[in-house]
PLY file of the C-alpha trace (Angstrom):
ply
format ascii 1.0
element vertex 307
property float x
property float y
property float z
element edge 306
property int vertex1
property int vertex2
end_header
16.91 -29.48 105.00
18.68 -29.26 101.64
17.58 -32.05 99.56
21.14 -33.11 98.73
22.27 -33.25 102.46
20.05 -36.55 102.99
21.82 -39.63 104.42
20.53 -42.72 103.11
17.83 -42.89 105.59
17.22 -39.32 106.21
17.86 -40.37 109.81
20.39 -37.75 111.04
19.14 -34.79 108.85
15.31 -35.51 109.01
14.38 -37.92 111.73
10.58 -36.88 111.20
10.89 -39.65 108.40
11.70 -42.38 111.10
8.46 -43.80 112.55
8.72 -43.63 116.45
8.45 -47.38 116.87
11.17 -50.18 117.73
10.91 -53.19 115.44
12.22 -56.62 116.01
12.92 -59.35 113.52
9.40 -60.61 113.72
7.59 -57.37 113.38
5.60 -57.05 110.42
5.77 -54.24 107.78
4.15 -53.47 104.34
6.31 -52.70 101.41
7.28 -53.61 98.14
9.63 -51.77 95.47
9.35 -52.90 91.80
9.50 -51.03 88.27
5.74 -50.55 88.50
5.65 -48.25 91.42
5.33 -44.59 90.48
8.45 -43.58 92.41
10.68 -46.16 90.98
14.51 -45.06 91.63
13.36 -41.87 93.27
15.32 -42.76 96.37
18.47 -43.13 94.26
19.26 -39.48 93.96
20.51 -36.50 96.23
21.76 -38.99 98.80
24.70 -40.06 100.54
25.61 -43.65 99.86
28.41 -44.55 102.12
30.57 -47.62 101.16
31.86 -50.12 103.52
34.96 -52.32 102.78
32.72 -55.28 101.75
30.67 -53.04 99.62
33.76 -51.75 97.81
35.18 -55.56 97.40
31.94 -56.88 96.02
30.99 -53.91 93.67
34.72 -53.80 92.01
34.82 -57.36 91.50
31.40 -57.01 90.06
32.46 -54.41 87.70
35.70 -56.12 86.98
38.02 -53.34 88.18
40.90 -53.09 90.45
40.05 -51.22 93.74
42.06 -48.20 92.60
40.18 -47.64 89.39
36.72 -48.21 91.08
37.50 -45.58 93.82
38.60 -43.12 91.23
35.69 -43.35 88.80
32.79 -44.05 91.14
33.61 -42.44 94.56
34.02 -39.37 96.59
36.31 -39.09 99.69
34.60 -38.01 102.95
34.95 -38.52 106.86
32.53 -41.32 108.33
29.95 -39.30 110.27
31.18 -38.04 113.67
34.75 -39.25 113.35
37.88 -38.37 111.64
37.99 -41.70 109.86
38.34 -41.33 106.15
36.13 -43.28 103.84
34.13 -42.88 100.48
30.74 -42.71 99.13
29.09 -43.14 95.82
30.01 -40.32 93.41
26.75 -38.74 92.10
26.38 -37.78 88.46
25.57 -34.26 87.39
22.03 -34.57 88.04
22.63 -35.94 91.56
21.72 -39.34 90.74
23.60 -42.55 91.47
25.88 -43.52 88.47
24.53 -46.93 88.43
20.89 -46.25 88.08
18.87 -46.11 84.91
15.18 -45.72 84.05
15.17 -49.56 84.00
16.52 -49.68 87.42
19.90 -50.47 89.17
22.68 -51.71 86.91
24.58 -53.29 89.95
21.50 -54.74 91.75
22.94 -58.10 92.43
25.87 -56.52 94.25
24.46 -53.15 95.51
25.61 -51.44 98.64
24.68 -52.44 102.01
22.81 -49.15 102.60
20.61 -49.75 99.51
19.57 -53.15 100.76
18.36 -51.72 104.06
15.80 -49.12 102.70
13.32 -48.74 104.17
14.44 -50.85 107.20
17.18 -49.38 109.11
19.09 -51.01 112.11
20.31 -49.15 115.24
23.01 -50.53 117.33
23.89 -48.95 120.72
27.39 -50.19 121.96
28.31 -49.25 125.36
31.32 -47.01 124.75
32.56 -49.13 121.84
34.19 -51.41 124.43
35.77 -54.55 123.04
33.60 -57.77 123.90
30.47 -55.70 125.03
27.30 -56.77 123.40
25.28 -54.02 121.76
21.47 -53.53 121.85
19.90 -53.90 118.62
16.69 -52.98 117.14
15.03 -51.97 113.82
13.31 -48.93 112.53
11.09 -48.00 109.60
11.82 -44.86 107.26
8.82 -43.62 105.66
9.50 -40.73 103.20
6.62 -38.96 101.76
7.86 -39.82 97.94
8.03 -43.36 98.66
4.78 -45.20 97.42
6.25 -48.72 98.25
4.69 -48.70 101.49
1.15 -48.19 99.84
2.00 -51.83 98.11
-0.12 -54.78 99.27
2.80 -56.85 100.45
3.30 -57.98 104.06
6.33 -59.67 105.56
8.31 -59.51 108.52
11.75 -57.83 108.98
13.25 -61.15 109.14
11.87 -61.96 105.79
12.77 -58.67 104.40
16.16 -58.89 105.46
16.64 -62.32 104.14
15.15 -61.26 100.70
17.34 -58.43 100.36
20.57 -60.21 101.37
21.14 -57.94 104.47
22.33 -60.58 106.83
25.52 -61.50 104.99
26.20 -57.77 104.83
25.70 -57.48 108.57
28.05 -60.32 109.02
30.81 -59.03 106.93
30.37 -55.23 107.95
30.03 -55.93 111.74
33.58 -55.61 112.73
34.34 -52.63 110.78
31.31 -50.82 111.92
32.44 -51.66 115.65
35.75 -49.95 114.88
33.84 -46.82 113.59
31.70 -46.97 116.81
34.67 -47.37 119.03
36.31 -44.42 117.53
33.11 -42.27 117.92
33.14 -43.12 121.72
36.36 -41.35 122.09
34.72 -37.93 120.58
36.99 -35.32 119.02
39.06 -34.76 121.86
41.39 -37.33 120.71
42.40 -37.17 116.89
44.01 -39.89 114.87
47.52 -39.04 113.33
47.80 -38.38 109.74
49.63 -41.54 109.38
46.73 -43.57 111.06
44.14 -41.92 108.69
46.10 -42.78 105.72
46.37 -46.39 106.91
42.75 -46.68 107.90
41.67 -45.44 104.37
44.17 -47.62 102.54
43.15 -50.79 104.45
39.40 -49.94 104.30
39.24 -49.15 100.60
42.03 -51.02 98.59
42.56 -54.67 99.52
45.12 -54.79 96.87
47.22 -52.32 98.56
46.70 -53.81 101.98
47.81 -57.34 100.70
50.81 -55.74 98.90
51.65 -53.93 102.32
51.37 -57.29 104.09
53.81 -59.25 101.90
56.30 -56.70 100.52
56.71 -54.26 103.56
58.31 -54.85 107.07
54.71 -55.91 108.10
55.78 -59.77 108.56
58.83 -58.77 110.51
56.59 -56.93 112.94
53.51 -59.10 113.52
53.58 -62.95 114.37
51.29 -64.52 111.75
51.08 -68.25 111.10
51.67 -69.60 107.71
48.23 -70.94 107.22
46.91 -67.43 107.55
49.32 -66.05 105.44
48.52 -68.79 102.68
44.81 -68.13 102.97
44.72 -64.36 102.97
47.11 -64.36 99.78
44.22 -66.12 97.94
41.13 -65.39 99.56
39.69 -61.68 99.45
37.11 -62.25 102.05
39.54 -63.97 104.43
41.99 -60.88 103.73
38.92 -58.51 104.48
38.46 -60.03 107.91
42.18 -60.07 108.61
42.09 -56.29 107.85
39.46 -55.66 110.43
41.92 -57.40 113.02
44.66 -55.39 111.92
42.90 -52.09 112.35
41.55 -53.07 115.69
45.08 -53.89 116.67
46.93 -50.92 115.31
44.30 -48.14 116.29
43.21 -49.41 119.37
45.69 -51.79 120.79
43.62 -54.94 120.85
45.31 -58.30 120.97
43.83 -59.55 117.50
47.48 -59.66 116.10
50.43 -60.63 118.02
53.55 -58.44 117.82
57.06 -60.63 117.56
58.62 -60.83 120.98
61.82 -59.36 119.59
60.03 -56.38 118.28
58.61 -55.91 121.84
62.01 -56.13 123.28
63.49 -53.86 120.72
60.82 -51.02 121.30
61.08 -51.44 125.16
65.03 -51.13 124.72
64.31 -47.84 122.70
62.04 -46.36 125.16
64.28 -47.12 127.88
67.15 -45.53 126.01
65.03 -42.53 125.45
64.14 -42.43 128.79
67.70 -42.41 130.00
68.74 -39.94 127.57
65.82 -37.53 128.87
67.05 -38.25 132.34
70.51 -37.59 131.41
69.57 -34.38 129.66
67.50 -33.30 132.79
70.57 -33.75 134.86
72.78 -31.67 132.59
70.22 -28.82 132.55
69.96 -29.14 136.38
73.68 -29.00 136.75
73.87 -26.06 134.39
71.53 -24.16 136.26
73.02 -24.98 139.62
76.57 -23.80 138.27
74.78 -20.57 136.90
73.35 -19.98 140.29
76.70 -20.58 142.16
78.36 -18.29 139.79
75.84 -15.44 140.30
76.14 -15.96 144.06
79.78 -15.70 143.72
79.92 -12.73 141.77
77.22 -10.90 144.21
79.57 -11.88 147.28
82.41 -10.58 145.51
80.95 -7.06 144.88
80.15 -6.75 148.59
0 1
1 2
2 3
3 4
4 5
5 6
6 7
7 8
8 9
9 10
10 11
11 12
12 13
13 14
14 15
15 16
16 17
17 18
18 19
19 20
20 21
21 22
22 23
23 24
24 25
25 26
26 27
27 28
28 29
29 30
30 31
31 32
32 33
33 34
34 35
35 36
36 37
37 38
38 39
39 40
40 41
41 42
42 43
43 44
44 45
45 46
46 47
47 48
48 49
49 50
50 51
51 52
52 53
53 54
54 55
55 56
56 57
57 58
58 59
59 60
60 61
61 62
62 63
63 64
64 65
65 66
66 67
67 68
68 69
69 70
70 71
71 72
72 73
73 74
74 75
75 76
76 77
77 78
78 79
79 80
80 81
81 82
82 83
83 84
84 85
85 86
86 87
87 88
88 89
89 90
90 91
91 92
92 93
93 94
94 95
95 96
96 97
97 98
98 99
99 100
100 101
101 102
102 103
103 104
104 105
105 106
106 107
107 108
108 109
109 110
110 111
111 112
112 113
113 114
114 115
115 116
116 117
117 118
118 119
119 120
120 121
121 122
122 123
123 124
124 125
125 126
126 127
127 128
128 129
129 130
130 131
131 132
132 133
133 134
134 135
135 136
136 137
137 138
138 139
139 140
140 141
141 142
142 143
143 144
144 145
145 146
146 147
147 148
148 149
149 150
150 151
151 152
152 153
153 154
154 155
155 156
156 157
157 158
158 159
159 160
160 161
161 162
162 163
163 164
164 165
165 166
166 167
167 168
168 169
169 170
170 171
171 172
172 173
173 174
174 175
175 176
176 177
177 178
178 179
179 180
180 181
181 182
182 183
183 184
184 185
185 186
186 187
187 188
188 189
189 190
190 191
191 192
192 193
193 194
194 195
195 196
196 197
197 198
198 199
199 200
200 201
201 202
202 203
203 204
204 205
205 206
206 207
207 208
208 209
209 210
210 211
211 212
212 213
213 214
214 215
215 216
216 217
217 218
218 219
219 220
220 221
221 222
222 223
223 224
224 225
225 226
226 227
227 228
228 229
229 230
230 231
231 232
232 233
233 234
234 235
235 236
236 237
237 238
238 239
239 240
240 241
241 242
242 243
243 244
244 245
245 246
246 247
247 248
248 249
249 250
250 251
251 252
252 253
253 254
254 255
255 256
256 257
257 258
258 259
259 260
260 261
261 262
262 263
263 264
264 265
265 266
266 267
267 268
268 269
269 270
270 271
271 272
272 273
273 274
274 275
275 276
276 277
277 278
278 279
279 280
280 281
281 282
282 283
283 284
284 285
285 286
286 287
287 288
288 289
289 290
290 291
291 292
292 293
293 294
294 295
295 296
296 297
297 298
298 299
299 300
300 301
301 302
302 303
303 304
304 305
305 306
């Protein structure tokens, strides 16, 4: 395995680093990471750190940057594993290191990405076909890479305590609906592909809430969707509410869920448009049939005349 092909937990490329044991929230692990450990920040290089929409929001606010500038300076476009859904990952520096890491540690530690908070505890979610409303089976696993000396530290705690210490629960809460969209897309496989327009929309909504807000309030969005005024007032001022709203929009637009309601007049107009197209197709088929019938009759008449 090429070192720079690692995922965050080495799970997909190097499953030998994952201990073959399922953990629960009450399972105990021994681990501690701190500046005194010999491998400090070794896990911050030659690795793919995929960013969720919540990660992007937290990081660009912490750095006081608009989303567009943050994306341009610190990320690289990619496709989310086993999907055609576009996303971004941290752009590593010329030495293959995270640009936010120094010898003293992480400069964005208070708002570090969700993936960084998990290490070395991963969470597995199995979702029945990505179906809406179906509960997923959830368990945890431990990653134990040879270079990591944190496992040799004398600190024992439960998975629950580790997650609380790392602030993982909030990340899970804010990432859940977005990850369910990804899992649902994976369930379709590559036999069904997203249109280029759908890919662009998914990327914009997932990475740049400023543009999504502009799309809501300056395009024909509100002519199409029936959104109550209270919701509009909230998402105009509250980015967390806007983020949650974005998940509902993506679920509705990509998978046809009922998270957002389309205005009745738009539904009727679309139905009329489809009826019009259907009528046109039927009329075209009739014309084609009549032309073929006329051509057949003409050829038969010529054949009879030659006898």
